[in-house]
Backbone bond lengths (Angstrom), bond angles and torsions (degrees), N, CA, C in turn:
res aa  C-N    CA-C-N  psi(-1)  N-CA   C-N-CA  omega(-1)  CA-C   N-CA-C  phi
1 M - - - 1.526 - - 1.471 115.42 -
2 M 1.256 121.15 137.59 1.435 120.38 -179.40 1.389 113.70 -83.88
3 I 1.289 122.06 128.63 1.384 127.56 178.52 1.465 108.57 -101.28
4 I 1.497 115.64 124.56 1.479 121.52 -177.40 1.472 106.87 -96.03
5 N 1.349 119.35 130.81 1.567 118.06 172.87 1.574 100.21 -116.48
6 F 1.452 108.26 134.66 1.516 114.76 179.62 1.534 110.62 -110.28
7 D 1.257 118.93 153.20 1.416 125.44 164.55 1.501 110.00 -58.65
8 N 1.428 119.28 127.14 1.419 120.05 179.14 1.420 120.38 -47.99
9 S 1.359 120.63 -29.29 1.517 121.95 177.89 1.428 108.10 -74.90
10 K 1.315 130.76 -16.89 1.340 132.61 177.94 1.567 115.35 -101.21
11 L 1.373 113.68 -10.61 1.485 116.43 -167.75 1.553 112.01 -52.31
12 D 1.399 114.75 -44.68 1.482 117.54 -168.79 1.509 111.70 -65.53
13 K 1.326 122.05 -24.64 1.415 129.57 179.40 1.547 108.66 -59.44
14 L 1.273 112.13 -39.51 1.544 116.58 -171.82 1.479 110.84 -114.15
15 D 1.244 122.25 4.43 1.507 128.01 169.70 1.372 116.71 -55.16
16 L 1.288 124.88 107.77 1.530 121.11 -176.62 1.531 111.29 -88.32
17 N 1.309 117.46 7.61 1.491 117.13 169.01 1.455 115.76 -90.86
18 L 1.383 116.82 0.30 1.502 117.41 179.28 1.448 111.78 -91.36
19 G 1.284 112.58 150.24 1.425 123.59 169.45 1.548 114.50 51.16
20 W 1.334 119.56 -128.51 1.337 123.67 -175.19 1.511 114.28 -87.31
21 R 1.372 120.81 6.03 1.455 125.43 -165.82 1.440 108.17 -76.15
22 I 1.306 116.77 167.11 1.441 124.90 -169.65 1.563 117.89 -65.79
23 G 1.369 113.52 -26.67 1.468 116.08 179.68 1.529 112.05 105.62
24 E 1.280 121.52 130.56 1.458 123.02 -176.28 1.439 113.90 -59.84
25 E 1.353 120.19 -45.43 1.501 123.01 -176.96 1.499 107.35 -66.67
26 A 1.234 120.50 -43.34 1.484 123.07 179.95 1.537 108.93 -59.65
27 F 1.351 115.24 -50.58 1.505 121.23 178.45 1.431 116.49 -57.00
28 L 1.294 119.43 -41.87 1.523 125.13 -179.08 1.534 102.84 -68.83
29 K 1.241 120.65 -37.34 1.537 121.16 -173.33 1.630 101.60 -73.71
30 I 1.261 126.18 -36.36 1.360 127.50 178.15 1.571 107.91 -62.34
31 V 1.352 112.92 -48.89 1.545 117.29 -179.76 1.496 112.65 -57.60
32 E 1.349 107.99 -40.85 1.534 112.97 -178.64 1.537 113.11 -62.63
33 L 1.363 110.81 -40.82 1.482 119.95 -179.35 1.495 112.42 -64.58
34 I 1.278 113.05 -44.30 1.563 115.99 176.94 1.521 111.16 -64.71
35 H 1.309 115.32 -44.45 1.484 113.98 175.44 1.537 115.23 -56.96
36 Q 1.269 113.90 -39.99 1.446 113.52 -176.18 1.501 110.18 -72.23
37 E 1.271 119.67 -30.30 1.550 113.29 -177.44 1.518 110.54 -89.53
38 F 1.355 121.26 -30.59 1.420 120.23 -173.00 1.496 113.34 -124.31
39 N 1.229 121.24 -9.19 1.475 124.75 -165.83 1.446 114.52 52.95
40 I 1.452 118.97 -72.31 1.370 121.06 173.68 1.512 104.16 -121.45
41 P 1.360 116.53 104.30 1.548 121.66 177.64 1.484 106.96 -68.64
42 N 1.429 115.06 158.13 1.415 118.50 177.91 1.531 107.09 -91.74
43 H 1.389 117.54 -42.76 1.406 118.81 -175.25 1.540 110.29 -135.73
44 I 1.316 120.37 129.77 1.428 128.21 169.09 1.489 108.26 -118.08
45 V 1.252 112.91 132.75 1.621 120.04 171.78 1.503 111.09 -115.07
46 E 1.337 117.84 128.66 1.369 124.57 -175.37 1.598 106.11 -119.05
47 F 1.361 116.11 122.99 1.504 119.52 176.72 1.540 102.98 -101.97
48 G 1.388 114.39 107.41 1.406 123.83 -178.86 1.510 109.23 113.07
49 S 1.350 115.58 108.12 1.549 115.69 -173.26 1.488 112.48 -99.83
50 G 1.272 119.58 170.97 1.547 126.16 -177.31 1.382 114.64 153.82
51 A 1.258 115.25 -152.59 1.508 120.81 175.91 1.520 114.21 -55.90
52 S 1.360 117.45 -36.78 1.382 122.57 -177.31 1.532 113.08 -62.59
53 S 1.395 111.66 -32.51 1.530 117.43 172.79 1.499 113.84 -55.88
54 I 1.317 111.85 -48.62 1.518 117.71 174.56 1.462 117.01 -57.57
55 R 1.333 111.21 -45.75 1.508 117.86 179.65 1.499 111.37 -63.85
56 L 1.418 115.30 -32.33 1.528 111.17 -179.17 1.453 108.36 -80.26
57 A 1.371 116.21 -29.74 1.599 113.34 172.88 1.558 115.24 -60.98
58 L 1.447 112.00 -35.08 1.414 117.90 -173.80 1.541 105.47 -78.36
59 S 1.295 116.82 -32.01 1.421 118.27 179.98 1.483 120.95 -74.85
60 F 1.393 107.25 -27.87 1.472 119.59 -178.63 1.539 106.74 -129.79
61 P 1.357 117.00 74.08 1.443 121.02 -177.14 1.466 118.08 -66.02
62 K 1.335 120.67 -19.06 1.495 124.53 -176.96 1.642 106.91 -106.32
63 T 1.268 115.77 10.90 1.405 114.35 -176.17 1.613 110.37 -106.52
64 N 1.357 116.86 144.19 1.424 120.08 176.15 1.534 109.61 -78.16
65 I 1.196 126.65 115.95 1.486 128.89 179.55 1.423 110.22 -114.66
66 L 1.360 118.05 126.36 1.446 128.33 175.68 1.449 107.55 -113.59
67 S 1.438 117.08 118.13 1.419 127.42 -177.95 1.523 109.09 -113.77
68 I 1.388 117.90 125.21 1.417 120.86 -175.06 1.495 104.64 -113.07
69 D 1.422 113.29 142.75 1.529 119.92 169.28 1.344 111.67 -149.03
70 A 1.432 115.56 154.92 1.506 125.97 179.40 1.445 110.18 -100.13
71 D 1.284 117.94 -20.49 1.468 122.42 -173.83 1.513 108.66 -90.11
72 A 1.331 118.57 118.30 1.447 122.35 -179.22 1.621 111.57 -58.89
73 N 1.297 112.08 -48.70 1.496 115.82 177.42 1.435 114.10 -51.40
74 F 1.456 114.39 -54.95 1.477 114.32 175.39 1.493 117.59 -55.95
75 Y 1.345 118.52 -36.84 1.424 120.82 -177.78 1.502 108.95 -70.50
76 D 1.354 119.82 -39.59 1.512 120.75 174.19 1.522 109.56 -64.30
77 Q 1.190 121.13 -46.43 1.497 121.10 179.67 1.543 114.28 -58.70
78 T 1.408 115.88 -43.49 1.363 121.96 174.25 1.568 115.81 -59.17
79 Q 1.350 108.84 -40.81 1.505 112.33 179.38 1.614 108.85 -66.07
80 A 1.300 118.05 -39.72 1.448 122.47 177.83 1.484 111.91 -63.07
81 L 1.324 119.50 -39.63 1.513 123.72 175.17 1.479 111.06 -66.41
82 A 1.381 116.62 -39.29 1.452 117.51 -179.38 1.659 111.32 -63.86
83 Q 1.351 113.71 -36.13 1.418 117.82 177.00 1.487 116.43 -67.52
84 E 1.487 114.77 -31.64 1.404 119.67 -178.57 1.472 109.45 -85.90
85 F 1.321 127.61 -36.16 1.397 122.68 -170.22 1.587 115.96 -105.65
86 L 1.298 114.61 -20.02 1.430 113.72 -171.06 1.621 106.73 -104.07
87 E 1.368 110.54 135.19 1.465 117.59 179.66 1.609 113.10 -69.78
88 F 1.350 112.06 -30.74 1.380 117.97 -176.50 1.615 104.34 -133.72
89 P 1.332 117.84 75.22 1.484 121.08 -172.20 1.433 113.15 -63.26
90 N 1.289 124.26 -16.86 1.358 126.95 -173.86 1.667 113.07 -74.40
91 L 1.389 110.89 -11.43 1.454 116.34 177.41 1.542 105.70 -72.93
92 L 1.349 116.32 -27.74 1.475 116.24 175.96 1.564 109.32 -96.78
93 Q 1.310 114.78 117.20 1.375 120.39 178.70 1.526 114.07 -99.04
94 L 1.295 116.00 116.74 1.409 119.18 -175.97 1.516 114.59 -104.82
95 K 1.260 122.72 131.66 1.363 128.61 -172.49 1.503 115.63 -121.50
96 Y 1.251 124.96 125.64 1.388 129.58 179.20 1.560 107.27 -93.20
97 Q 1.309 119.78 111.68 1.418 123.15 -178.90 1.539 106.32 -126.74
98 P 1.337 119.28 111.40 1.434 122.99 178.21 1.549 112.25 -63.51
99 L 1.441 111.53 161.13 1.402 112.45 -177.53 1.587 108.92 -84.18
100 S 1.314 113.28 143.53 1.552 117.71 177.90 1.591 102.99 -152.14
101 F 1.302 110.12 165.74 1.483 116.92 176.60 1.518 106.16 -82.46
102 Q 1.336 111.62 131.41 1.450 120.29 176.07 1.619 110.30 -121.04
103 K 1.282 121.23 134.20 1.535 124.44 -171.09 1.442 102.78 -95.62
104 Y 1.370 115.19 134.81 1.380 126.49 172.68 1.622 107.27 -144.78
105 G 1.329 112.37 117.62 1.395 121.46 -174.79 1.630 109.53 62.20
106 S 1.305 117.11 -128.88 1.541 120.73 177.56 1.450 111.71 -88.46
107 G 1.342 120.62 0.59 1.392 121.36 -176.02 1.496 119.33 -117.10
108 Q 1.319 123.28 166.27 1.344 123.46 176.77 1.699 107.08 -120.63
109 I 1.142 122.75 153.01 1.401 126.60 -177.35 1.499 112.56 -143.04
110 L 1.359 115.01 123.75 1.481 122.16 172.81 1.343 114.29 -70.13
111 T 1.345 115.53 109.57 1.531 120.50 -174.61 1.468 108.17 -151.08
112 Y 1.501 112.67 -170.09 1.473 115.28 176.18 1.531 108.04 -64.66
113 T 1.343 117.50 147.11 1.271 128.66 170.11 1.684 109.63 -60.29
114 Q 1.246 116.75 130.38 1.420 116.39 -173.62 1.467 112.75 -51.22
115 E 1.403 129.58 128.00 1.338 130.46 -179.05 1.586 106.44 -95.70
116 A 1.339 113.63 125.51 1.423 122.12 -174.10 1.566 107.37 -63.22
117 A 1.314 121.18 -38.44 1.456 127.46 -177.59 1.510 111.89 -53.06
118 L 1.358 117.78 -32.34 1.345 120.80 -178.43 1.517 116.61 -57.73
119 S 1.340 116.02 -32.42 1.466 123.86 -168.87 1.572 114.29 -74.52
120 N 1.410 108.69 -8.14 1.501 118.05 178.90 1.458 115.56 -106.22
121 L 1.353 116.42 4.75 1.515 119.03 -173.20 1.525 110.00 -103.98
122 N 1.300 108.06 153.93 1.542 117.32 171.55 1.554 105.48 -111.77
123 I 1.391 109.09 92.37 1.548 112.90 -169.58 1.504 115.83 -82.08
124 D 1.374 119.21 130.61 1.381 120.37 177.58 1.607 108.63 -90.81
125 C 1.240 120.41 -30.49 1.514 119.89 -176.09 1.557 107.05 -151.54
126 V 1.316 114.92 139.80 1.469 120.95 173.01 1.565 107.89 -127.22
127 I 1.319 113.00 130.93 1.498 120.68 -176.62 1.495 103.32 -113.34
128 I 1.428 116.32 123.52 1.411 119.55 -175.11 1.555 109.41 -117.76
129 D 1.320 108.80 102.77 1.533 117.29 -176.91 1.595 108.85 -128.19
130 G 1.286 116.27 30.44 1.441 120.86 -178.54 1.557 101.25 -179.18
131 P 1.412 111.41 164.45 1.394 131.57 5.99 1.600 116.88 -75.11
132 P 1.249 121.84 -172.66 1.426 119.04 -175.54 1.495 113.70 -75.64
133 F 1.302 115.23 164.99 1.540 123.96 -174.73 1.510 116.76 -52.76
134 Y 1.332 109.12 -28.17 1.504 115.54 -178.32 1.412 118.01 -72.55
135 T 1.419 117.09 -8.25 1.471 117.88 169.57 1.478 110.32 -85.17
136 L 1.380 120.78 5.43 1.434 127.85 173.11 1.542 112.09 67.62
137 R 1.288 117.84 -59.53 1.521 119.24 179.82 1.516 109.84 -128.72
138 G 1.269 117.34 18.41 1.543 118.19 179.18 1.466 118.74 -42.25
139 R 1.370 112.87 -44.35 1.464 120.24 -172.81 1.553 107.35 -75.55
140 E 1.344 126.47 -21.47 1.383 127.35 177.24 1.506 112.69 -66.66
141 A 1.381 114.48 -36.10 1.382 119.06 -176.07 1.568 111.63 -71.77
142 C 1.379 115.58 -22.24 1.471 119.59 -176.89 1.587 111.26 -56.42
143 L 1.320 108.60 -44.48 1.516 113.72 -179.67 1.467 110.12 -58.55
144 Y 1.388 117.24 -47.70 1.495 125.10 -174.79 1.492 106.11 -59.41
145 Q 1.354 126.96 -29.30 1.407 127.40 -176.86 1.421 113.18 -78.80
146 I 1.322 117.36 -22.96 1.545 119.54 -172.10 1.564 113.07 -121.47
147 Y 1.382 115.30 -0.57 1.510 118.28 -170.20 1.515 107.97 -56.02
148 D 1.236 120.14 -50.22 1.600 123.34 -176.23 1.368 108.74 -58.93
149 Q 1.342 120.77 -41.53 1.521 122.89 -177.82 1.585 115.35 -74.04
150 L 1.347 114.32 -17.70 1.498 114.93 -173.19 1.527 105.21 -79.79
151 C 1.370 111.64 132.95 1.425 119.28 -175.06 1.488 111.59 -73.43
152 V 1.326 118.01 150.45 1.479 117.91 168.94 1.464 111.11 -60.72
153 G 1.320 114.03 128.22 1.532 124.94 -171.80 1.485 111.07 88.02
154 G 1.315 121.68 6.07 1.395 125.75 171.49 1.500 114.16 -79.01
155 L 1.350 115.54 158.54 1.487 126.01 -167.63 1.585 108.50 -107.06
156 V 1.239 111.31 133.44 1.549 119.18 163.80 1.547 109.48 -112.15
157 I 1.262 117.78 123.71 1.417 121.58 -179.27 1.438 113.49 -118.52
158 L 1.342 119.22 115.15 1.584 126.42 -176.72 1.439 107.62 -105.00
159 D 1.322 116.72 123.67 1.472 119.79 176.09 1.585 110.50 -87.77
160 D 1.344 118.88 166.17 1.447 124.13 173.84 1.570 110.47 64.81
161 V 1.249 122.55 26.54 1.417 119.82 -174.75 1.658 112.06 -73.76
162 N 1.247 113.10 4.04 1.543 122.40 170.83 1.584 106.46 -76.79
163 R 1.353 120.53 -15.61 1.484 122.15 -178.26 1.560 107.34 -85.61
164 E 1.365 114.68 154.00 1.452 121.66 177.53 1.519 110.96 -57.06
165 G 1.365 109.17 -45.61 1.525 118.63 -168.66 1.633 104.09 -63.72
166 E 1.323 119.11 -49.83 1.421 119.75 -177.28 1.540 109.88 -65.21
167 K 1.333 117.95 -34.12 1.596 118.45 178.49 1.524 108.05 -63.45
168 T 1.364 122.04 -33.67 1.456 127.35 175.24 1.484 109.37 -66.27
169 I 1.291 113.00 -49.00 1.520 120.63 178.95 1.644 109.77 -52.98
170 L 1.329 112.19 -52.06 1.449 114.24 176.59 1.538 115.96 -58.17
171 K 1.302 113.24 -40.94 1.483 120.55 174.69 1.588 112.83 -54.08
172 N 1.329 109.54 -49.08 1.473 119.12 -176.06 1.470 110.90 -65.01
173 W 1.286 118.57 -41.62 1.587 125.81 177.91 1.538 109.20 -57.21
174 L 1.361 113.49 -47.29 1.505 112.85 -176.28 1.571 108.56 -78.30
175 S 1.392 122.16 -12.02 1.326 120.89 173.37 1.471 112.84 -82.30
176 V 1.311 113.86 -38.99 1.569 123.91 -179.54 1.479 109.74 -70.68
177 Y 1.305 120.83 -40.69 1.502 129.16 -180.00 1.510 112.69 -111.90
178 P 1.381 122.77 60.97 1.394 125.27 -168.93 1.688 103.90 -59.05
179 D 1.347 116.67 141.46 1.402 127.96 170.97 1.627 114.42 56.25
180 S 1.455 112.72 23.28 1.368 119.57 -178.97 1.562 110.52 -95.23
181 F 1.352 119.29 -23.72 1.452 120.09 -168.79 1.572 109.18 -132.12
182 D 1.424 110.79 143.16 1.413 121.33 159.23 1.438 107.60 -87.91
183 V 1.374 117.28 142.48 1.476 116.33 -179.53 1.498 109.41 -130.27
184 E 1.362 112.82 146.21 1.464 125.58 174.49 1.470 114.04 -139.90
185 I 1.260 116.85 133.00 1.524 121.01 177.88 1.550 107.08 -104.32
186 I 1.270 116.15 127.16 1.397 118.45 177.12 1.501 110.41 -116.01
187 E 1.329 120.53 156.58 1.475 121.93 -157.29 1.633 113.18 -96.36
188 P 1.362 115.84 -29.72 1.477 112.96 -174.99 1.501 116.67 -50.81
189 G 1.355 118.90 143.37 1.371 124.59 179.51 1.589 111.85 68.08
190 H 1.368 111.49 -128.30 1.367 118.52 -177.52 1.514 116.64 -91.83
191 Q 1.238 116.23 15.57 1.420 130.63 -171.15 1.529 111.58 71.94
192 I 1.267 120.29 139.84 1.250 133.85 177.59 1.524 122.02 -125.86
193 A 1.282 117.71 126.53 1.446 122.41 -178.96 1.579 108.97 -94.94
194 I 1.168 122.49 119.48 1.406 136.67 176.24 1.500 112.37 -91.79
195 L 1.240 128.79 102.14 1.381 129.38 168.79 1.596 115.93 -97.11
196 Q 1.177 121.87 132.02 1.490 124.08 175.21 1.556 108.59 -118.94
197 K 1.284 113.64 125.61 1.521 117.33 -175.76 1.477 110.37 -80.14
198 K 1.289 117.37 123.14 1.546 119.73 -177.17 1.354 107.86 -102.67
199 Q 1.371 120.76 -24.48 1.503 118.88 174.32 1.519 105.23 -166.35
200 S 1.402 110.88 157.47 1.567 118.98 -177.29 1.546 106.49 -87.17
201 V 1.332 117.92 138.70 1.377 120.03 176.50 1.524 106.96 -138.10
202 Q 1.340 116.79 162.83 1.400 123.61 -179.54 1.549 106.71 -80.53
203 P 1.358 114.08 136.49 1.512 119.11 -174.36 1.538 108.92 -67.75
204 N 1.290 109.63 141.21 1.582 120.21 177.68 1.458 106.03 -107.83
205 W 1.272 113.51 102.96 1.469 118.06 177.81 1.476 117.08 -95.15
206 L 1.375 111.97 -4.32 1.467 120.30 -164.78 1.570 118.48 -101.93
207 S 1.387 113.61 6.15 1.467 114.44 179.25 1.438 109.71 -66.53
208 A 1.350 121.18 156.05 1.306 126.26 -172.18 1.514 107.76 -72.48
209 D 1.328 117.73 -42.08 1.535 124.30 177.43 1.574 107.96 -54.22
210 K 1.260 114.94 -54.97 1.454 122.01 -175.53 1.534 112.13 -60.26
211 H 1.297 119.11 -42.69 1.450 126.70 178.42 1.498 109.02 -58.37
212 Q 1.475 115.85 -53.30 1.335 123.00 -177.39 1.511 114.10 -64.71
213 D 1.290 117.28 -33.23 1.516 122.09 171.73 1.551 113.43 -66.34
214 S 1.345 115.81 -40.27 1.389 120.03 172.65 1.488 115.06 -57.63
215 M 1.303 120.06 -46.40 1.375 126.52 -178.80 1.564 107.89 -65.68
216 Q 1.268 117.55 -35.26 1.577 117.83 178.76 1.547 106.51 -71.57
217 I 1.340 119.74 -41.46 1.426 115.07 -176.40 1.495 111.13 -72.27
218 N 1.370 121.47 -34.77 1.367 123.46 170.17 1.561 113.92 -52.75
219 Q 1.215 114.32 -42.40 1.589 118.58 178.44 1.594 110.98 -68.53
220 R 1.239 113.38 -37.56 1.533 115.54 177.63 1.515 112.43 -65.16
221 Y 1.407 115.97 -40.03 1.425 119.20 175.30 1.540 109.47 -61.69
222 D 1.363 118.46 -48.00 1.425 119.53 177.49 1.561 110.70 -56.78
223 N 1.324 119.12 -46.25 1.452 119.49 179.27 1.504 110.13 -61.42
224 L 1.194 120.99 -48.63 1.485 124.25 -179.20 1.562 113.29 -52.64
225 C 1.366 107.19 -53.37 1.605 117.80 -177.97 1.561 105.44 -55.77
226 A 1.315 120.30 -54.82 1.411 126.33 -173.77 1.497 109.43 -61.83
227 S 1.316 120.84 -49.21 1.422 123.77 -179.75 1.434 113.34 -61.47
228 F 1.276 120.28 -44.82 1.515 120.20 -178.43 1.501 109.15 -73.27
229 L 1.264 123.45 -28.13 1.468 120.50 171.86 1.632 110.81 -65.87
230 N 1.266 114.75 -28.29 1.426 116.85 178.61 1.604 109.68 -76.28
231 L 1.259 116.07 -14.88 1.450 119.63 -174.86 1.569 110.86 -104.94
232 E 1.409 114.82 29.86 1.421 115.77 -171.19 1.459 113.65 -62.96
233 N 1.217 121.04 -41.06 1.514 126.57 -175.97 1.594 110.67 -109.80
234 A 1.283 112.55 19.66 1.513 115.41 -175.50 1.510 116.07 -73.62
235 D 1.319 116.97 139.82 1.515 127.33 170.83 1.484 105.79 -80.08
236 F 1.340 124.61 97.04 1.432 126.72 -179.32 1.463 109.22 -63.47
237 G 1.367 120.09 -40.84 1.381 114.07 -179.04 1.550 117.75 -63.11
238 K 1.335 114.80 -39.22 1.420 120.68 174.04 1.609 114.88 -64.74
239 I 1.313 110.54 -35.22 1.514 116.26 178.54 1.608 108.65 -65.10
240 I 1.370 112.56 -48.68 1.467 116.79 179.92 1.512 112.01 -58.37
241 A 1.317 116.98 -41.48 1.383 121.16 -179.30 1.588 109.55 -62.97
242 S 1.309 118.21 -17.74 1.464 118.62 -170.41 1.555 108.12 -117.87
243 L 1.363 121.76 16.41 1.400 126.01 172.45 1.420 115.63 -54.31
244 P 1.312 126.87 147.85 1.395 125.23 -179.70 1.651 108.67 -63.78
245 S 1.200 123.15 145.11 1.414 130.71 -173.87 1.435 107.67 -62.30
246 N 1.298 124.70 -28.96 1.470 125.92 -171.47 1.563 111.31 -93.03
247 L 1.231 114.07 -1.01 1.456 126.22 173.32 1.564 114.61 -78.14
248 V 1.156 122.93 108.40 1.505 123.65 179.73 1.561 107.68 -102.19
249 V 1.405 109.70 124.18 1.436 117.03 174.90 1.568 107.79 -122.15
250 P 1.372 117.45 95.99 1.534 116.22 -172.62 1.484 111.92 -51.50
251 S 1.297 121.53 -33.02 1.577 121.01 -176.63 1.465 110.07 -68.17
252 L 1.298 123.49 -13.26 1.473 126.14 -173.66 1.577 107.64 -106.20
253 E 1.304 115.48 -1.22 1.623 112.99 179.93 1.494 111.13 -61.47
254 N 1.394 118.20 -35.31 1.512 121.01 172.75 1.434 111.15 -87.45
255 P 1.361 124.61 112.93 1.443 122.12 179.88 1.606 111.43 -64.09
256 D 1.344 114.47 -24.99 1.545 113.56 176.11 1.431 119.24 -57.36
257 Y 1.474 113.86 -15.38 1.492 120.49 -175.10 1.428 106.70 -103.17
258 L 1.242 127.46 10.00 1.435 129.65 -177.97 1.475 111.52 -57.46
259 D 1.325 115.57 -55.13 1.547 121.15 178.06 1.413 115.20 -55.59
260 D 1.308 114.33 -43.21 1.490 115.17 178.92 1.530 107.32 -69.02
261 F 1.243 120.81 -39.61 1.548 119.93 179.42 1.517 106.49 -56.91
262 I 1.258 119.58 -51.77 1.519 125.27 -169.10 1.574 103.65 -65.56
263 N 1.401 117.86 -37.23 1.437 118.37 177.61 1.526 107.54 -63.16
264 M 1.334 120.42 -42.83 1.503 126.66 -176.03 1.484 107.37 -57.67
265 I 1.462 111.11 -48.88 1.475 114.09 -174.32 1.513 110.84 -66.68
266 S 1.328 115.76 -37.08 1.503 117.58 179.27 1.548 110.59 -62.39
267 I 1.294 119.05 -36.84 1.479 122.66 179.81 1.542 103.58 -67.08
268 I 1.225 120.54 -50.87 1.543 123.53 -176.05 1.560 107.06 -59.25
269 K 1.353 116.64 -45.06 1.455 117.16 178.69 1.469 113.28 -59.16
270 A 1.360 122.03 -40.11 1.423 125.39 -175.41 1.598 104.22 -73.17
271 T 1.344 115.20 -32.99 1.497 109.66 175.19 1.456 114.87 -63.91
272 Y 1.355 116.65 -50.94 1.519 118.86 -178.42 1.509 112.23 -62.90
273 K 1.313 120.44 -31.61 1.478 121.61 175.64 1.504 106.07 -66.72
274 S 1.261 124.41 -38.18 1.467 121.17 -174.56 1.482 111.58 -74.52
275 I 1.348 121.35 -22.51 1.484 119.00 176.98 1.505 112.47 -109.82
276 A 1.308 124.21 9.89 1.425 124.79 -175.88 1.569 109.53 -63.74
277 D 1.246 118.94 -31.99 1.462 119.67 -176.52 1.504 107.82 -70.06
278 Q 1.281 117.18 -21.40 1.551 117.45 -174.37 1.512 109.02 -72.26
279 I 1.418 122.11 -16.89 1.281 124.69 -179.71 1.639 113.63 -117.82
280 N 1.319 108.84 5.84 1.579 115.39 -178.82 1.460 114.32 59.47
281 V 1.324 123.50 43.35 1.270 127.26 -179.69 1.651 109.49 -101.79
282 V 1.331 109.81 129.95 1.568 110.84 -179.41 1.511 106.90 -114.89
283 S 1.192 118.54 162.29 1.487 126.32 -179.93 1.499 106.70 -81.33
284 Q 1.266 117.80 156.06 1.503 127.07 167.73 1.502 111.36 -90.70
285 P 1.315 118.54 100.75 1.450 120.10 -175.77 1.579 113.64 -62.94
286 F 1.275 124.66 132.53 1.320 125.98 -179.88 1.617 110.08 -85.00
287 A 1.290 111.78 68.60 1.509 120.08 -178.10 1.476 105.78 -82.18
288 N 1.429 108.54 142.62 1.439 120.20 174.04 1.409 113.72 60.76
289 L 1.345 122.46 27.07 1.464 121.01 173.06 1.512 110.51 -111.53
290 T 1.299 107.04 152.21 1.541 113.72 173.52 1.509 115.02 -66.49
291 D 1.294 118.89 170.78 1.474 114.10 -178.60 1.485 110.02 -71.06
292 E 1.372 114.38 -30.00 1.497 117.26 177.04 1.489 111.47 -67.73
293 E 1.242 123.34 -38.71 1.513 130.53 -178.61 1.516 103.09 -72.64
294 C 1.310 119.84 -42.09 1.559 119.36 179.27 1.652 107.04 -59.35
295 F 1.375 114.81 -41.90 1.433 117.07 -172.99 1.481 109.96 -71.47
296 L 1.351 119.02 -35.41 1.530 122.95 174.23 1.453 108.76 -58.94
297 Q 1.418 115.64 -44.89 1.382 116.70 -179.16 1.521 117.08 -62.81
298 Q 1.337 115.65 -35.85 1.422 124.30 174.47 1.515 114.62 -64.17
299 I 1.314 114.19 -38.52 1.477 121.22 171.28 1.523 109.60 -55.26
300 E 1.376 112.76 -53.63 1.496 120.49 177.16 1.464 113.67 -49.14
301 S 1.345 116.06 -53.69 1.550 127.62 174.42 1.391 107.00 -48.75
302 F 1.397 123.44 -53.24 1.327 128.43 -166.30 1.599 108.44 -67.60
303 C 1.325 115.14 -47.18 1.507 122.07 175.51 1.629 108.77 -57.54
304 C 1.226 116.33 -41.87 1.515 120.19 173.29 1.551 107.26 -58.31
305 C 1.173 124.39 -48.74 1.382 125.29 -179.32 1.637 111.12 -61.01
306 L 1.298 118.29 -48.48 1.439 122.64 -179.05 1.588 108.54 -57.97
307 E 1.258 111.17 -45.84 1.549 116.29 -179.20 1.492 110.79 -62.31
308 S 1.389 115.70 -52.44 1.534 117.39 179.79 1.609 116.95 -58.96
309 L 1.350 109.76 -24.03 1.507 116.99 -176.48 1.509 109.10 -92.11
310 G 1.468 116.37 -7.52 1.479 118.29 179.32 1.494 115.07 77.10
311 L 1.354 118.25 22.31 1.419 127.64 -175.14 1.511 112.45 -92.69
312 T 1.320 121.43 1.59 1.405 126.75 177.06 1.499 111.39 -109.77
313 A 1.279 118.03 159.12 1.480 120.75 -178.93 1.514 108.53 -129.42
314 N 1.289 116.66 149.07 1.470 124.96 178.97 1.603 107.85 -71.62
315 I 1.405 116.56 143.32 1.414 117.68 173.12 1.564 107.65 -122.63
């Protein structure tokens, strides 16, 4: 396994223990697994770009790596890192793919728009560390987009499987592709699910559990789009200060994180506004309401958003 040493002045740029990154221990385990299975893999696909994309290219300098992202800022930052750290940056192919609804079975999933280049690849490994949690099941769709191109013996690596959403994603994959994968959960970082494809099967979209799950997720998307449209001109700081006392939002327990939380919610609101027309959701206009009544409606819509995004906790 290749060990990469960095100049101290540049260490933070590629340190995978920072922020939302995958974590050093988990990343080294992934590199080790890929080397064990393929030595030098032909193609790796990564959903969610960033410092990990550069580290993959440094760890597998002879491998074609395709990294996909829907966030223009992350895409630009990864491009800059590639120019700074990679001797041959063209071996890392970065693709900007905006979020859109993709239909699978009876459900739709907000995820990366299907990348045409994927259909021509023979993929040895896919690493799924995006899109963000607020797409609800965006990561689930990533496997559906590359399953036919993933070689027998190929690896699927899902980060953050300690979260309830990722646990459901893993369950759905095994339901849609019965007897297709061996599964192992490893503990470093946020926990990682390692799936190895042992055979190709036809997808089963008709199981009762999968159909029910699809209907539930469709409803959550509808609720989110409608609620965020009702919050078009909302003052999130004022709303947060007026939330019901029995509503627990773990991310707000530290007041130092308030600005970051409001910024995150603003990004999510913009995302759902941009795709609302894809599912024909319209806002409920607050006609003939007093300012106080309108504000109470905004609080209700905001609480609906928090619940649909899984940002509240039971007490």
